[in-house]
Every structure is written in C-alpha cells, then in structure tokens.
C-alpha positions as CSV (number, residue, x, y, z in Angstrom):
1,M,117.1,66.1,5.9
2,T,117.9,63.8,8.8
3,K,115.2,62.8,11.2
4,N,116.1,62.4,14.9
5,L,114.5,59.3,16.4
6,V,113.7,59.5,20.1
7,T,112.1,56.9,22.3
8,E,109.0,57.6,24.4
9,D,111.3,58.1,27.5
10,G,113.6,60.5,25.7
11,I,116.5,58.3,24.6
12,E,117.9,59.5,21.2
13,L,118.3,56.6,18.8
14,T,121.6,57.4,17.1
15,P,122.9,55.3,14.2
16,E,125.6,54.0,16.6
17,L,123.0,52.9,19.2
18,I,120.9,51.3,16.5
19,A,123.9,49.4,15.1
20,K,124.8,48.2,18.7
21,M,121.3,47.0,19.3
22,A,121.2,45.2,16.0
23,D,124.6,43.5,16.7
24,E,123.3,42.3,20.1
25,A,120.1,40.9,18.5
26,E,122.1,39.1,15.8
27,N,124.3,37.6,18.5
28,G,121.3,36.3,20.5
29,F,121.5,39.0,23.3
30,P,124.6,37.5,24.9
31,N,124.4,39.6,28.1
32,S,120.6,39.3,28.7
33,I,118.3,37.0,30.5
34,L,115.2,36.4,28.4
35,E,112.0,35.0,29.8
36,R,108.7,33.9,28.2
37,A,105.7,36.1,28.8
38,E,102.1,35.1,28.6
39,G,99.9,36.9,26.0
40,R,101.1,40.1,24.5
41,P,103.1,42.0,27.2
42,W,103.3,45.1,25.1
43,E,99.5,45.5,25.3
44,H,99.5,45.7,29.1
45,D,100.5,48.7,31.2
46,P,103.0,47.5,33.8
47,K,102.1,50.5,36.0
48,S,98.6,49.2,36.4
49,Q,99.6,45.7,37.4
50,K,99.4,44.8,41.1
51,S,102.5,43.5,42.9
C-alpha cells in the first residue's frame, strides 16, 4: 500500500518532487537566498507577527 504525502497547504509530495528537493539540498540550494533567523522560526506563527 502506498501512502500519499500531502503538505499542510495541500501540495502532494510525489517521489519526483521529493527527489528534486533532495537534489536542491545536496547542491546547496543554488537558486535560493538563505538568511539567518533568530531563535526557532518554526515555533512562531508569521500571521501573528506585526509588520
């Protein structure tokens, strides 16, 4: 039995997408701009932050 993986916002994580994301990570995210974040950003709700 195969399990469908779906993100919280409804994106299906296919084997092809997972392989693409792994390849990008292994290559250092070549088309991304990465910035340091204070603390643990995944513990904060961005919708509740003031602009």
